[in-house]
C-alpha positions as CSV (number, residue, x, y, z in Angstrom):
1,X,-108.4,-78.3,32.4
2,X,-110.5,-81.5,33.9
3,X,-113.1,-80.9,36.5
4,X,-113.4,-82.6,39.9
5,X,-117.0,-84.2,40.6
6,X,-117.3,-81.8,42.8
7,X,-117.0,-78.9,41.1
8,X,-119.5,-80.5,37.8
9,X,-122.1,-80.7,40.6
10,X,-121.4,-77.1,42.4
11,X,-122.3,-75.8,38.8
12,X,-125.4,-77.8,38.5
13,X,-126.9,-76.7,41.9
14,X,-126.2,-72.9,41.1
15,X,-127.3,-73.2,37.5
16,X,-130.8,-72.5,38.3
17,X,-131.2,-69.6,40.7
18,X,-135.0,-70.1,41.5
19,X,-134.0,-73.5,43.5
20,X,-132.0,-72.0,45.8
21,X,-134.3,-71.7,48.6
22,X,-134.3,-75.5,48.5
23,X,-130.8,-76.3,49.2
24,X,-129.5,-73.2,50.8
25,X,-130.7,-73.8,54.4
26,X,-129.0,-77.0,54.3
27,X,-126.0,-76.6,52.7
28,X,-123.0,-77.6,55.0
29,X,-120.2,-75.8,56.0
30,X,-117.2,-77.6,53.5
31,X,-119.4,-77.0,50.5
32,X,-119.9,-73.4,50.6
33,X,-116.4,-72.7,48.7
34,X,-116.7,-75.0,45.7
35,X,-120.5,-73.4,45.3
36,X,-118.8,-69.9,45.6
37,X,-116.3,-71.1,42.5
38,X,-118.7,-72.0,40.9
39,X,-121.5,-69.0,41.1
40,X,-118.0,-66.9,40.0
41,X,-117.0,-69.5,37.3
42,X,-120.6,-69.4,36.0
43,X,-121.2,-65.9,36.3
44,X,-124.4,-66.5,39.1
45,X,-124.3,-63.1,40.8
46,X,-127.2,-64.1,42.8
47,X,-126.1,-67.2,44.1
48,X,-122.9,-65.1,45.2
49,X,-124.8,-63.0,47.1
50,X,-126.5,-65.3,48.9
51,X,-123.3,-67.6,49.8
52,X,-121.6,-64.5,50.7
53,X,-124.0,-63.1,52.9
54,X,-124.6,-65.8,55.0
55,X,-120.5,-67.1,55.1
56,X,-120.0,-69.4,57.5
57,X,-115.8,-69.3,57.8
58,X,-113.4,-66.5,59.3
59,X,-111.5,-65.8,55.8
60,X,-112.8,-65.7,52.1
61,X,-110.3,-65.3,49.4
62,X,-111.7,-65.1,46.2
63,X,-109.9,-66.6,43.0
64,X,-107.9,-64.6,41.2
65,X,-107.7,-66.3,37.7
66,X,-109.5,-66.3,35.5
67,X,-110.7,-63.4,36.9
68,X,-114.3,-63.1,37.8
69,X,-117.3,-61.4,35.9
70,X,-118.2,-57.4,36.6
71,X,-121.8,-58.2,38.1
72,X,-119.9,-61.3,40.6
73,X,-117.5,-59.3,42.3
74,X,-120.2,-56.4,42.6
75,X,-122.9,-58.8,44.0
76,X,-119.9,-60.4,46.6
77,X,-119.5,-56.4,47.6
78,X,-123.3,-55.8,48.5
79,X,-123.5,-58.8,50.4
80,X,-120.5,-58.3,52.6
81,X,-122.2,-55.3,53.7
82,X,-125.4,-57.3,53.8
83,X,-124.2,-60.0,55.9
84,X,-122.7,-57.5,58.5
85,X,-126.3,-57.2,59.8
86,X,-126.8,-61.3,59.6
87,X,-126.0,-63.1,62.2
88,X,-125.4,-66.2,60.4
89,X,-122.4,-64.6,58.9
90,X,-119.1,-65.1,60.1
91,X,-116.9,-63.2,57.9
92,X,-113.7,-61.3,59.9
93,X,-111.0,-61.5,56.8
94,X,-112.0,-60.0,53.1
95,X,-108.7,-61.4,50.7
96,X,-109.2,-59.7,47.5
97,X,-105.7,-59.0,46.5
98,X,-105.3,-59.7,42.9
99,X,-108.8,-60.3,41.6
100,X,-108.6,-57.1,39.1
101,X,-109.0,-58.2,35.6
102,X,-107.8,-55.8,32.4
103,X,-111.1,-53.8,31.5
104,X,-112.9,-54.8,28.3
105,X,-111.2,-58.2,28.7
106,X,-112.4,-61.3,27.9
107,X,-115.9,-61.9,30.4
108,X,-116.4,-58.6,31.7
109,X,-114.2,-58.6,34.2
110,X,-113.8,-55.6,36.7
111,X,-110.4,-53.3,36.3
112,X,-108.0,-52.3,39.2
113,X,-109.8,-48.2,38.8
114,X,-113.2,-50.0,39.0
115,X,-112.6,-52.2,41.6
116,X,-110.6,-49.7,44.0
117,X,-114.0,-47.7,43.7
118,X,-116.1,-50.2,44.1
119,X,-114.3,-51.2,47.3
120,X,-114.0,-47.4,48.8
121,X,-118.2,-47.3,48.1
122,X,-118.9,-50.8,50.2
123,X,-116.7,-49.3,53.3
124,X,-118.5,-45.7,52.8
125,X,-121.8,-47.6,52.5
126,X,-121.1,-49.9,55.4
127,X,-120.1,-47.0,57.5
128,X,-123.5,-45.3,56.3
129,X,-125.3,-48.6,57.1
130,X,-124.2,-48.9,61.0
131,X,-124.7,-45.4,61.4
132,X,-128.4,-45.6,60.6
133,X,-128.6,-48.9,62.7
134,X,-127.2,-47.4,65.6
135,X,-129.4,-44.1,65.8
136,X,-132.2,-46.3,65.1
137,X,-131.5,-48.5,68.4
138,X,-130.6,-45.3,70.3
139,X,-133.7,-43.9,69.1
140,X,-135.9,-47.3,70.4
141,X,-133.8,-47.0,73.8
142,X,-134.7,-43.8,74.2
143,X,-138.5,-44.4,73.7
144,X,-138.2,-47.9,75.6
145,X,-136.6,-45.4,78.7
146,X,-139.1,-42.9,78.5
147,X,-142.1,-45.6,78.5
148,X,-140.7,-47.0,81.4
149,X,-140.4,-43.6,83.3
150,X,-143.8,-43.3,82.5
151,X,-145.0,-46.4,84.5
152,X,-142.8,-45.8,86.9
153,X,-144.1,-42.5,87.8
154,X,-148.2,-43.7,87.1
155,X,-147.4,-46.8,89.3
156,X,-145.8,-44.5,92.3
157,X,-148.3,-41.8,92.3
158,X,-151.2,-44.8,92.2
159,X,-149.1,-45.9,95.1
160,X,-149.1,-42.9,96.5
161,X,-152.7,-42.2,96.7
162,X,-153.5,-46.0,98.0
163,X,-151.1,-45.0,100.9
164,X,-153.2,-41.5,101.3
165,X,-156.3,-43.3,101.5
166,X,-155.1,-45.9,103.7
167,X,-153.1,-43.9,106.6
168,X,-154.7,-40.6,106.1
169,X,-152.1,-39.1,104.7
170,X,-153.5,-35.5,102.9
171,X,-151.0,-32.9,103.3
172,X,-150.6,-31.1,99.9
173,X,-147.1,-30.0,101.0
174,X,-145.7,-33.2,101.3
175,X,-147.3,-34.7,98.3
176,X,-145.2,-31.8,96.3
177,X,-142.1,-32.0,97.9
178,X,-141.6,-36.2,97.2
179,X,-142.7,-35.2,93.2
180,X,-139.9,-32.4,93.1
181,X,-137.4,-34.9,94.8
182,X,-138.1,-37.6,92.1
183,X,-137.3,-34.7,89.5
184,X,-134.2,-33.9,90.7
185,X,-133.3,-37.0,91.5
186,X,-133.7,-38.0,87.8
187,X,-132.1,-34.9,86.4
188,X,-129.1,-36.0,88.2
189,X,-129.3,-39.3,86.4
190,X,-129.5,-37.7,83.4
191,X,-125.5,-37.0,82.5
192,X,-124.5,-40.2,83.7
193,X,-127.2,-41.9,81.4
194,X,-125.7,-39.5,78.6
195,X,-122.0,-40.0,79.5
196,X,-122.6,-43.8,79.1
197,X,-124.0,-43.7,76.1
198,X,-121.5,-40.9,74.3
199,X,-119.0,-44.2,75.2
200,X,-121.1,-46.8,73.9
201,X,-121.6,-44.4,70.7
202,X,-118.4,-44.2,70.1
203,X,-117.2,-48.1,71.1
204,X,-119.8,-49.5,68.6
205,X,-118.7,-46.9,65.7
206,X,-115.0,-47.8,65.8
207,X,-115.4,-51.9,66.2
208,X,-114.0,-53.1,63.0
209,X,-116.1,-56.8,62.3
210,X,-114.2,-57.4,58.6
211,X,-111.2,-56.7,57.3
212,X,-111.1,-55.8,53.3
213,X,-107.6,-56.5,51.8
214,X,-107.2,-55.8,48.6
215,X,-105.0,-54.0,45.8
216,X,-105.6,-50.4,45.3
217,X,-105.3,-48.3,42.0
218,X,-105.6,-44.6,42.7
219,X,-105.7,-41.5,40.4
220,X,-106.6,-38.0,40.6
221,X,-110.6,-39.5,39.8
222,X,-110.7,-41.5,42.5
223,X,-108.5,-40.4,44.9
224,X,-111.0,-38.4,47.1
225,X,-113.1,-41.7,47.4
226,X,-109.9,-43.8,48.6
227,X,-109.1,-40.7,51.4
228,X,-112.4,-41.4,52.9
229,X,-112.5,-44.7,52.6
230,X,-109.3,-44.9,54.6
231,X,-110.0,-42.5,56.8
232,X,-113.2,-43.9,58.3
233,X,-114.4,-45.6,61.2
234,X,-116.7,-48.3,60.6
235,X,-117.3,-51.9,60.6
236,X,-115.4,-52.6,57.4
237,X,-112.3,-51.9,57.5
238,X,-109.7,-51.4,54.4
239,X,-105.7,-52.6,53.8
240,X,-103.6,-52.3,50.8
241,X,-101.3,-54.9,49.6
242,X,-100.3,-53.4,46.7
243,X,-101.1,-49.6,46.2
244,X,-100.5,-48.4,42.6
245,X,-100.6,-44.5,42.2
246,X,-100.8,-43.4,38.7
247,X,-101.4,-39.5,37.6
248,X,-101.3,-37.8,41.0
249,X,-98.8,-35.6,42.8
250,X,-95.9,-36.3,45.3
251,X,-98.2,-34.5,48.0
252,X,-100.8,-36.8,47.2
253,X,-98.6,-39.6,46.9
254,X,-97.3,-38.9,50.7
255,X,-100.8,-38.4,52.3
256,X,-101.7,-41.7,50.6
257,X,-98.4,-43.6,52.7
258,X,-100.0,-41.7,55.7
259,X,-103.0,-43.5,55.6
260,X,-101.8,-46.9,55.2
261,X,-101.3,-49.4,57.8
262,X,-97.6,-50.3,58.3
263,X,-97.7,-53.4,58.2
264,X,-99.2,-54.8,55.2
265,X,-98.5,-52.9,52.1
266,X,-95.9,-54.9,50.5
267,X,-95.3,-53.1,47.0
268,X,-95.7,-49.1,45.4
269,X,-95.9,-48.5,42.1
270,X,-95.8,-45.3,41.0
271,X,-97.1,-44.3,36.8
272,X,-97.1,-41.3,34.7
273,X,-96.3,-39.3,37.6
274,X,-94.3,-36.2,37.3
275,X,-92.5,-37.0,40.4
276,X,-89.0,-36.2,39.4
277,X,-85.5,-36.8,41.3
278,X,-86.2,-34.8,44.2
279,X,-89.8,-36.0,44.5
280,X,-88.5,-39.7,44.8
281,X,-85.9,-38.5,47.1
282,X,-88.8,-37.1,49.4
283,X,-90.5,-40.4,48.8
284,X,-87.8,-43.1,49.6
285,X,-87.5,-42.5,53.5
286,X,-91.3,-42.7,53.9
287,X,-91.2,-46.4,53.0
288,X,-88.6,-47.0,55.1
289,X,-91.9,-47.4,57.7
290,X,-93.1,-50.3,55.9
291,X,-90.6,-53.3,56.9
292,X,-92.8,-55.4,54.8
293,X,-92.3,-53.2,51.1
294,X,-90.9,-55.8,48.8
295,X,-91.7,-54.7,45.7
296,X,-91.2,-50.9,44.4
297,X,-92.0,-49.8,40.5
298,X,-91.6,-46.3,38.8
299,X,-92.5,-46.2,35.2
300,X,-92.9,-43.5,33.2
301,X,-92.0,-40.7,36.3
302,X,-89.6,-38.0,35.2
303,X,-86.4,-39.0,36.3
304,X,-83.3,-37.5,34.9
305,X,-79.8,-38.2,36.5
306,X,-77.7,-37.1,33.5
307,X,-74.6,-35.7,35.1
308,X,-74.4,-32.3,33.2
309,X,-77.6,-31.1,35.2
310,X,-76.8,-29.2,38.3
311,X,-77.2,-30.8,41.9
312,X,-76.5,-34.6,40.1
313,X,-74.0,-35.3,42.9
314,X,-76.5,-34.8,45.8
315,X,-79.9,-36.3,43.9
316,X,-77.7,-39.5,43.5
317,X,-76.7,-39.5,47.1
318,X,-80.3,-39.0,48.3
319,X,-81.7,-41.9,46.3
320,X,-78.9,-43.8,47.3
321,X,-79.7,-43.5,51.2
322,X,-83.4,-43.7,50.3
323,X,-83.0,-47.2,48.8
324,X,-80.2,-48.3,51.1
325,X,-83.3,-47.9,53.9
326,X,-85.7,-50.5,52.3
327,X,-84.2,-53.9,54.4
328,X,-87.0,-56.3,52.7
329,X,-86.7,-54.9,49.2
330,X,-87.0,-58.2,45.7
331,X,-88.3,-56.3,43.0
332,X,-87.3,-53.2,41.9
333,X,-88.4,-51.7,38.1
334,X,-87.2,-48.9,36.2
335,X,-89.4,-48.3,33.5
336,X,-88.1,-44.9,31.1
337,X,-85.8,-43.1,33.6
338,X,-83.1,-41.5,32.3
339,X,-80.1,-43.2,33.9
340,X,-77.2,-43.9,32.0
341,X,-73.7,-44.8,33.7
342,X,-75.7,-44.6,36.9
343,X,-77.1,-48.1,38.1
344,X,-73.8,-48.8,40.3
345,X,-75.2,-45.9,42.4
346,X,-78.5,-47.1,42.7
347,X,-78.0,-51.0,43.0
348,X,-75.2,-51.3,45.2
349,X,-76.8,-49.4,47.6
350,X,-79.4,-52.2,48.2
351,X,-78.9,-54.5,51.5
352,X,-80.3,-57.8,50.1
353,X,-79.9,-59.2,46.7
354,X,-82.9,-58.7,44.2
355,X,-84.7,-61.4,42.6
356,X,-87.1,-59.6,40.1
357,X,-84.9,-56.5,38.1
358,X,-86.8,-54.6,35.2
359,X,-84.8,-52.0,33.6
360,X,-86.7,-51.3,30.1
361,X,-85.7,-48.4,28.5
362,X,-83.1,-47.0,30.3
363,X,-80.3,-46.9,27.6
364,X,-78.1,-48.6,29.7
365,X,-74.5,-47.7,29.4
366,X,-71.9,-50.8,28.8
367,X,-70.5,-49.9,32.4
368,X,-73.8,-50.4,34.1
369,X,-74.2,-53.4,32.1
370,X,-70.6,-54.9,33.6
371,X,-71.4,-53.6,37.2
372,X,-74.3,-55.8,36.8
373,X,-72.9,-58.7,35.8
374,X,-70.6,-59.1,39.0
375,X,-73.0,-57.3,41.2
376,X,-74.1,-59.3,44.3
377,X,-77.7,-59.1,42.7
378,X,-76.7,-61.1,39.7
379,X,-76.6,-64.7,41.5
380,X,-80.2,-64.6,43.0
381,X,-82.1,-63.1,39.6
382,X,-85.3,-64.5,38.4
383,X,-86.6,-62.7,36.5
384,X,-85.0,-59.6,35.0
385,X,-85.8,-57.2,31.4
386,X,-83.5,-55.6,29.4
387,X,-86.0,-54.8,26.7
388,X,-84.7,-52.0,24.6
389,X,-81.7,-51.4,26.1
390,X,-79.2,-51.2,22.9
391,X,-76.7,-54.2,22.7
392,X,-73.5,-54.7,20.6
393,X,-70.5,-56.3,20.7
394,X,-69.2,-54.1,23.4
395,X,-71.7,-55.3,26.0
396,X,-72.2,-59.0,24.7
397,X,-69.4,-60.3,27.4
398,X,-71.1,-58.5,30.2
399,X,-74.7,-60.4,29.1
400,X,-72.7,-63.3,28.5
401,X,-71.1,-63.0,32.0
402,X,-74.5,-61.8,33.8
403,X,-76.5,-65.0,32.2
404,X,-74.0,-67.4,33.4
405,X,-74.2,-66.1,37.5
406,X,-78.2,-66.4,36.8
407,X,-77.8,-69.8,35.0
408,X,-79.1,-71.9,38.3
409,X,-81.9,-69.1,39.4
410,X,-83.3,-66.7,36.3
411,X,-86.8,-68.1,35.3
412,X,-88.0,-64.7,33.0
413,X,-86.1,-63.2,30.5
414,X,-86.7,-60.3,28.0
415,X,-84.3,-59.1,25.8
416,X,-86.7,-57.6,23.1
417,X,-86.2,-54.3,21.2
418,X,-82.2,-54.8,22.2
419,X,-81.0,-55.0,18.6
420,X,-79.7,-58.9,18.5
421,X,-78.6,-59.7,15.0
422,X,-77.9,-62.8,13.6
423,X,-73.9,-63.0,14.5
424,X,-74.6,-61.8,18.1
425,X,-77.1,-64.3,18.4
426,X,-75.3,-66.8,17.5
427,X,-72.8,-65.6,20.6
428,X,-75.3,-65.6,22.8
429,X,-77.1,-68.8,22.8
430,X,-75.0,-70.6,24.3
431,X,-75.4,-68.5,27.7
432,X,-78.8,-68.5,27.0
433,X,-79.3,-72.6,26.9
434,X,-77.2,-73.0,29.7
435,X,-80.0,-71.0,32.0
436,X,-81.6,-74.5,33.7
437,X,-84.3,-72.9,35.3
438,X,-85.6,-70.2,32.5
439,X,-89.4,-71.0,31.9
440,X,-90.2,-67.9,29.4
441,X,-88.2,-65.6,26.7
442,X,-89.0,-62.8,24.8
443,X,-86.8,-61.7,21.8
444,X,-89.5,-59.4,20.2
445,X,-88.5,-56.4,17.5
446,X,-85.1,-57.9,16.8
447,X,-83.5,-57.7,13.5
448,X,-83.1,-61.4,13.0
449,X,-83.3,-63.0,9.6
450,X,-85.2,-66.5,9.0
451,X,-82.0,-68.2,9.4
452,X,-81.2,-66.8,13.2
453,X,-84.6,-67.1,13.9
454,X,-84.2,-71.2,13.6
455,X,-81.6,-71.0,15.1
456,X,-82.9,-69.4,18.4
457,X,-85.9,-72.1,17.8
458,X,-83.6,-75.3,17.6
459,X,-82.1,-74.0,20.5
460,X,-85.3,-73.6,22.5
461,X,-86.5,-76.9,21.9
462,X,-83.6,-78.2,23.8
463,X,-84.3,-76.1,26.6
464,X,-86.2,-78.8,29.2
465,X,-87.6,-75.5,31.6
466,X,-88.6,-73.3,29.0
467,X,-92.4,-73.4,28.4
468,X,-92.9,-70.0,26.4
469,X,-90.7,-68.4,23.5
470,X,-91.4,-64.9,21.9
471,X,-89.7,-64.4,19.0
472,X,-89.5,-61.6,16.3
473,X,-91.1,-61.8,12.7
474,X,-88.2,-62.5,10.5
475,X,-86.8,-59.4,8.1
476,X,-88.2,-61.3,5.2
477,X,-91.5,-60.9,6.1
478,X,-91.5,-57.5,5.9
479,X,-92.7,-55.1,3.0
480,X,-89.4,-54.0,1.2
481,X,-87.9,-50.4,1.8
482,X,-87.1,-51.4,6.2
483,X,-83.4,-50.2,6.7
484,X,-80.1,-52.7,7.0
485,X,-80.1,-52.7,10.6
486,X,-84.0,-51.1,11.2
487,X,-85.0,-49.9,15.2
488,X,-87.3,-51.5,17.2
489,X,-89.9,-48.8,16.7
490,X,-89.2,-49.2,12.5
491,X,-90.0,-53.2,13.7
492,X,-92.7,-52.4,15.1
493,X,-94.5,-50.0,12.6
494,X,-93.2,-51.6,9.7
495,X,-95.8,-53.3,7.5
496,X,-95.4,-57.3,6.9
497,X,-95.8,-58.3,3.2
498,X,-98.5,-59.0,2.3
499,X,-97.0,-61.3,-1.2
500,X,-95.0,-63.3,1.2
501,X,-96.4,-66.6,2.8
502,X,-95.9,-65.9,6.5
503,X,-97.3,-69.5,7.6
504,X,-94.0,-70.5,5.4
505,X,-92.3,-69.6,8.1
506,X,-94.4,-71.1,10.9
507,X,-94.8,-74.1,9.3
508,X,-91.2,-74.1,9.5
509,X,-91.0,-73.4,13.5
510,X,-93.9,-76.1,13.9
511,X,-91.8,-78.9,12.3
512,X,-88.8,-77.6,14.5
513,X,-90.9,-78.2,17.5
514,X,-92.6,-81.2,16.4
515,X,-89.5,-83.2,15.6
516,X,-88.5,-82.5,19.2
517,X,-91.2,-83.6,20.8
518,X,-91.9,-80.4,23.1
519,X,-95.7,-80.0,23.3
520,X,-95.4,-78.7,26.5
521,X,-93.2,-75.6,24.7
522,X,-95.4,-72.3,23.2
523,X,-93.6,-70.1,20.2
524,X,-95.5,-67.1,19.8
525,X,-94.6,-63.7,17.6
526,X,-97.8,-62.6,19.0
527,X,-96.5,-59.1,21.4
528,X,-99.7,-57.9,22.3
529,X,-101.0,-61.0,23.6
530,X,-97.5,-62.4,24.8
531,X,-97.8,-62.8,29.0
532,X,-94.9,-64.8,30.8
533,X,-97.2,-65.0,34.1
534,X,-99.3,-67.9,31.7
535,X,-96.3,-70.3,32.4
536,X,-95.8,-69.2,36.3
């Protein structure tokens, strides 16, 4: 990436923090953003704090990639709290959506859980700081009022003495009556003042100075902190764009949804929670109160919809009715749920066609794939994940029909671990080649030989839109003893043969890539580091 002259100059300016007093007071408003970006990319937390504390714009959106360093994020959050008392800070909206990185990743980014806890702590600290400042203002006001009363009494007492001396008024009874009248008058005034102060206190307490938008990651350890931040009233108001709930109960998820603003939530991601069919049927009606909700992800949530279970039909009906209420749903991800033969019941109830459909580890039946290939979702899909669903000759026709329907829209496709052999792949390649918009293709953990792999590579280099291909290690690269038709789990665990030079396979692939002139196409077998979003 070629940096602009402005970026290079900004990086040089923030490099030496000792010089910041020389230039910080004279920076024009339009240079704050490039200076902040340079501070984040160069890991200059002190500069980040000073810039954010006096941020001159109403909105601050922090860049997502690469994820900022943990120290920089902490400095940013502390500066937001300090900026509440800084008249130079004009910040009203802080957007940190998508900012979380992978814990322990390169550059020490802050993960989703750590960022959520830090955000909630910031909100609670701002609330405590506002309360302390308010108490100090009230204490100062009370002291000032008492001093005014004393000065007023001293002035009136002096005036009465002068008046007594001048006019000869020496009646002690009249003087006492005058003092009593003043005391009664002040006593009547006190309740009115207290009521006014109380109303002012409530008004100041509920005033929101900065709205904080972020993606929240909630589990059992962070649940209480998140609930406290969402229920508190103070200068910072926390809003959630995407909610990820992990290993918490249905009642906790329900309580969490009740605390969120209804207009801001775009997606819900529930993982490793034993919600079951009844729990999901209980949650889905609550989601219709979020009109902008466009994404629903359920991963390992112990949903078992096998027909032999009692009450199966009623559960399916409840789920179908709940999904029907999600008018804006565009993304549906169901991972490792036992749903064989039930895809029609779930997807046919959705009011609008999906753009993202992820169905890994679902044990999809031929009837499921046949329905999907002719459903109203097929022609609008931009991302499709059918990983770990076994494909064979009986499902090949449905897959080819599905790819034909999605040929103009499909951008990301994953068929990893689907049991594709050389013979099946040869029949599927023409349909894959017709996907004009395809940008990433994942076919890892499929039992292909070197010959089948080269057929795949030759097809990939002819697809002008394709930017990334995740291919499997060929069977010849594994140690002896691998079953004739290995599963994806066996291919993942079976060691590669060290006696075979795996560079031979890489050389053949690179030669085909070089001969095609496709320098914009990434071919990789690195399953752990594969990321389809790199080509977005």
